[in-house]
C-alpha positions as CSV (number, residue, x, y, z in Angstrom):
1,M,27.2,145.0,99.4
2,A,28.4,148.1,101.4
3,D,25.8,150.0,103.4
4,T,25.2,153.5,101.8
5,S,22.5,154.6,104.1
6,T,24.7,157.1,105.7
7,I,26.6,158.3,102.7
8,S,25.7,162.0,101.6
9,P,24.3,162.4,98.0
10,T,26.3,163.8,95.4
11,I,26.0,167.6,95.3
12,G,23.3,168.5,92.8
13,A,21.8,165.1,92.6
14,H,18.2,165.0,91.4
15,G,15.8,164.5,94.3
16,A,18.6,164.7,96.9
17,K,17.0,164.7,100.5
18,R,20.1,166.2,102.2
19,L,20.4,169.9,101.1
20,P,22.7,172.7,102.4
21,A,20.3,174.0,104.9
22,V,17.7,171.2,105.5
23,E,17.2,167.5,105.4
24,V,14.1,166.3,103.5
25,A,12.5,163.7,105.7
26,S,9.3,163.2,103.7
27,Y,7.5,164.5,100.6
28,S,4.7,163.6,98.3
29,L,2.8,161.6,100.7
30,E,0.3,159.3,99.1
31,L,-2.1,158.4,101.9
32,R,-5.5,157.4,100.5
33,G,-8.8,158.2,101.8
34,D,-12.3,157.1,100.8
35,E,-12.2,159.2,97.5
36,G,-8.6,159.1,96.6
37,F,-5.5,160.7,97.8
38,L,-6.1,162.3,101.3
39,G,-4.2,165.4,100.4
40,D,-6.6,166.1,97.6
41,N,-9.3,166.9,100.2
42,A,-7.6,170.1,101.1
43,N,-6.4,171.8,98.1
44,K,-7.4,174.7,95.9
45,S,-9.7,172.5,93.7
46,A,-11.3,171.1,96.9
47,F,-12.1,174.5,98.3
48,R,-13.8,175.6,95.0
49,A,-15.9,172.3,95.1
50,M,-16.9,173.1,98.6
51,L,-17.9,176.5,97.6
52,E,-19.9,175.3,94.7
53,N,-21.8,172.9,97.0
54,W,-22.8,175.7,99.3
55,R,-24.0,177.8,96.4
56,K,-26.2,174.8,95.3
57,V,-27.9,175.0,98.7
58,L,-28.9,178.5,98.1
59,R,-30.1,177.9,94.6
60,K,-32.6,175.4,95.9
61,H,-34.2,178.2,98.0
62,G,-33.8,181.2,95.8
63,E,-31.3,183.4,94.2
64,D,-27.6,182.7,94.3
65,P,-25.8,185.9,95.6
66,F,-22.8,185.0,93.4
67,G,-25.0,185.3,90.3
68,D,-24.3,183.1,87.1
69,E,-20.6,183.2,87.2
70,P,-19.0,179.7,87.4
71,T,-17.4,178.9,90.8
72,E,-14.0,178.2,89.1
73,E,-14.0,181.5,87.5
74,I,-14.6,183.6,90.6
75,S,-11.4,185.6,91.3
76,K,-9.7,185.6,94.7
77,K,-10.1,189.4,94.7
78,T,-13.9,189.0,94.3
79,L,-14.1,186.4,97.2
80,D,-12.1,188.8,99.5
81,T,-14.5,191.7,98.5
82,L,-17.6,189.6,99.3
83,L,-16.1,188.5,102.5
84,K,-15.6,192.0,103.7
85,E,-18.4,194.1,102.3
86,G,-20.7,191.8,100.1
87,D,-24.1,190.3,100.4
88,P,-24.4,188.6,104.0
89,E,-25.5,185.4,102.4
90,A,-22.6,185.4,100.0
91,A,-20.3,185.9,103.0
92,G,-22.2,183.2,104.7
93,V,-21.5,180.8,101.9
94,L,-17.8,181.7,102.0
95,H,-17.6,181.1,105.7
96,G,-19.2,177.8,105.2
97,A,-16.6,176.8,102.6
98,I,-13.8,178.0,104.8
99,E,-14.9,175.9,107.7
100,E,-15.4,172.9,105.7
101,F,-11.9,173.3,104.2
102,A,-10.3,173.9,107.5
103,Q,-11.8,170.7,108.9
104,E,-10.5,168.8,106.0
105,L,-7.1,170.3,106.2
106,A,-7.0,169.6,109.9
107,L,-7.9,166.0,109.3
108,V,-5.2,165.7,106.6
109,I,-2.5,167.1,109.0
110,S,-3.8,164.8,111.9
111,Q,-3.2,161.8,109.7
112,F,0.1,162.9,108.4
113,V,1.6,163.3,111.9
114,K,0.8,159.8,112.7
115,L,3.5,158.7,110.2
116,K,7.0,158.0,111.4
117,S,8.5,160.6,109.1
118,W,6.3,163.3,110.5
119,R,6.7,162.6,114.2
120,G,8.0,165.6,116.1
121,V,6.7,168.1,113.6
122,E,6.3,171.5,115.4
123,R,5.6,173.9,112.6
124,L,4.1,173.8,109.1
125,A,4.6,176.4,106.4
126,I,1.9,176.3,103.9
127,G,2.2,177.7,100.3
128,G,0.2,178.2,97.0
129,G,-1.8,180.8,95.4
130,F,-4.9,180.2,97.5
131,L,-3.1,182.0,100.3
132,E,-2.8,185.2,98.3
133,A,-6.4,185.8,99.3
134,R,-7.7,186.7,102.7
135,V,-10.0,183.7,102.3
136,G,-7.0,181.4,102.3
137,E,-5.4,183.1,105.3
138,L,-8.7,182.7,107.3
139,A,-8.8,179.0,106.4
140,I,-5.3,178.5,107.6
141,G,-6.2,180.3,110.8
142,R,-9.2,178.3,111.4
143,T,-7.3,175.1,110.9
144,S,-4.8,176.1,113.5
145,V,-7.6,176.6,116.0
146,I,-9.0,173.2,115.2
147,L,-5.7,171.5,115.7
148,K,-5.2,173.3,119.0
149,A,-8.7,172.2,120.1
150,Q,-7.5,168.6,119.5
151,D,-4.4,169.2,121.7
152,M,-2.2,169.3,118.6
153,D,0.4,171.9,119.3
154,I,1.5,172.5,115.8
155,G,2.1,176.0,114.4
156,I,0.8,176.8,111.0
157,Q,1.8,179.9,109.0
158,P,1.7,180.8,105.3
159,I,5.0,181.2,103.4
160,H,6.2,184.8,103.4
161,H,7.2,184.9,99.8
162,V,4.8,185.6,97.1
163,P,3.4,182.2,95.8
164,H,4.4,182.7,92.2
165,E,8.0,183.4,93.4
166,A,8.4,181.0,96.3
167,G,9.4,177.9,94.2
168,L,11.8,179.9,92.1
169,I,13.6,181.3,95.1
170,G,13.6,177.8,96.6
171,A,15.7,176.6,93.6
172,V,18.8,178.4,94.9
173,H,18.7,176.3,98.1
174,L,19.2,173.0,96.2
175,A,22.9,173.6,96.1
176,P,25.6,174.9,98.5
177,S,26.3,178.7,98.1
178,W,29.9,178.2,97.2
179,M,28.7,176.8,93.9
180,F,27.3,180.2,92.8
181,K,30.5,182.2,93.5
182,G,31.3,184.2,90.5
183,F,27.6,184.4,89.4
184,D,25.0,187.0,90.2
185,A,21.9,185.2,89.3
186,I,20.5,181.8,88.1
187,L,17.5,180.8,85.8
188,A,15.0,178.8,87.8
189,V,12.0,176.8,86.9
190,D,9.0,175.8,89.1
191,I,6.6,173.3,87.5
192,G,3.3,172.9,89.3
193,G,0.0,171.1,88.5
194,T,-1.5,174.3,87.1
195,N,1.2,176.6,86.3
196,M,4.7,176.5,85.1
197,R,7.1,179.4,85.9
198,A,10.6,180.4,84.9
199,G,12.5,183.2,86.4
200,I,15.7,185.1,87.0
201,V,16.7,184.9,90.7
202,A,19.3,187.3,91.9
203,L,21.5,185.6,94.5
204,N,22.5,188.7,96.5
205,L,25.4,186.8,98.1
206,K,27.1,189.9,99.2
207,R,24.0,190.8,101.3
208,A,23.5,187.2,102.7
209,A,25.9,184.4,102.1
210,D,23.2,181.9,103.2
211,L,21.0,183.0,100.1
212,S,18.3,184.3,102.4
213,K,18.3,187.7,100.4
214,A,17.7,185.9,97.1
215,E,15.0,187.5,95.0
216,V,13.2,187.1,91.8
217,K,14.0,189.9,89.4
218,K,11.6,188.7,86.4
219,F,9.6,185.7,85.7
220,E,7.4,184.1,83.0
221,L,4.2,182.4,83.8
222,W,2.4,179.8,81.8
223,R,-1.0,178.3,82.8
224,H,-0.3,175.0,81.3
225,A,-3.4,173.3,82.7
226,D,-5.6,175.3,80.3
227,D,-3.6,174.1,77.3
228,K,-3.1,170.5,78.4
229,P,0.2,170.1,76.4
230,K,2.0,167.0,75.5
231,R,5.4,166.6,77.1
232,D,7.4,167.8,73.9
233,E,5.1,170.8,73.7
234,A,5.6,171.7,77.3
235,V,9.4,171.4,77.0
236,E,9.4,173.6,73.8
237,R,7.3,176.3,75.6
238,L,9.5,176.2,78.6
239,A,12.6,176.6,76.4
240,K,11.0,179.7,74.8
241,M,10.3,181.2,78.3
242,L,13.9,180.7,79.3
243,D,15.2,182.2,76.0
244,K,13.0,185.2,76.6
245,L,14.4,185.6,80.1
246,I,18.0,185.3,78.8
247,G,17.2,188.0,76.3
248,A,15.7,190.2,79.2
249,A,18.9,189.6,81.3
250,D,21.2,190.7,78.4
251,K,19.1,194.0,77.9
252,E,19.5,194.8,81.7
253,D,23.2,194.0,81.4
254,D,23.6,196.8,78.8
255,R,21.8,199.2,81.0
256,G,23.8,198.3,84.2
257,G,21.9,195.3,85.3
258,W,19.5,194.5,87.9
259,I,22.2,193.3,90.1
260,D,24.5,196.3,89.7
261,R,21.7,198.7,90.3
262,A,20.7,196.7,93.5
263,R,24.3,197.0,94.8
264,R,24.3,200.7,94.1
265,A,21.0,201.1,95.8
266,E,22.4,199.1,98.9
267,S,25.6,201.2,99.0
268,S,23.7,204.4,98.8
269,R,21.4,203.2,101.6
270,Q,24.3,202.4,103.8
271,L,25.9,205.7,103.2
272,D,22.7,207.5,104.1
273,E,22.5,205.6,107.3
274,Q,26.1,206.6,108.2
275,G,25.5,210.2,107.3
276,F,27.8,210.3,104.3
277,P,26.9,212.0,101.0
278,S,24.6,209.8,99.0
279,A,25.1,208.6,95.5
280,D,23.2,211.8,94.1
281,G,25.7,214.0,96.0
282,A,23.2,215.2,98.7
283,A,24.3,214.9,102.2
284,R,22.4,213.2,104.9
285,G,22.4,213.9,108.6
286,D,23.9,216.6,110.6
287,P,26.8,218.4,108.7
288,H,29.0,218.7,111.8
289,D,28.5,215.1,112.6
290,Q,29.5,214.3,109.1
291,Q,32.8,216.2,109.4
292,A,33.5,214.3,112.6
293,R,32.7,211.1,111.0
294,H,34.9,211.8,107.9
295,H,37.7,212.7,110.3
296,R,37.4,209.5,112.2
297,S,37.3,207.5,109.0
298,A,40.5,209.1,107.6
299,P,43.7,207.0,107.6
300,Q,45.9,207.7,110.6
C-alpha cells in the first residue's frame, strides 16, 4: 500500500489538518488526571465550582457577600463590578477563585507541552466567553506569571475577536480564499458545549485577500445546554436559525446590502483621507490642495 502520510488532504475535507494559513498539529487532547480529563480542570465550569467552594468557606463563618444568588447564575458583569468596587470579602473570594483557576490552567499547560505535538509551542491564544470579563483576563494574566516563574517562556493572550463571533469568523479559514471569489459572504455555524451559533460572515476580500478582514454581520445564538435537545431537534433548530439569517440577508440586499454599504463606507473613507469630496458631497482637507490633487490625477 502506498504511503499517504505526505499527501495533502482534499480541499474542504472534514477535519483536515492542513489548512490554507495553518497546519493543525494537535487538537482535543484527552489527557486524564485524577478526576477525569485534565482540560476540564480549567474551564468556565471549573471556575464556577472554585468560586462556589470559596463562598462555602464564608458561609461557615457568617454571611455570604454574594447573597443567595446561585453561583452559576451570577453574571460576568456582576463579578467584574464586585472585583472593582464591591465588598472586600467578595473581592477576596474572587481573587481566591482566580488564583486557584490560574494554578490549574498553568498545570494543564505544563502537561500539554510535554507532548510531542506541543513541543516548541511559543504562544497560546485562549478564547471563550469567560474572557469577556475582567475576571477572565486576570486569570490569564496570573497564569502567564506562574508559567514564567516555572521558566516556561510561553506567551498567553486572549483572542481579539468577540467570543461569540470568533468561531464563525474562523470558518472562512477552513478553505482557500479563491473558493470564495464571486461571493460576498458565507453562512457559518459554531457548535459549542453550551451554545450553538449561526451567522452571516462578510468576507471583505477586496479589503484583505487573506480573509483577515472577515467580520460577522449578523448572528443567531441558541443556548442548547439549557434545552438538552436530541440530535434531530438540534438539527431542526439550527436549520431554522439559518433560514432566519437567509431571510435577513435577502432584506439587506433589497436595501443595498451590508456588503455594498461597507464598500461605500470604505470608499468614502479613502476619499476623505485623500482630500477629495466625500460621498455626501462635502469636501475634506485644504481646497487649494484639493485642486492640486485633482490636477495631478487628471489624465495626461
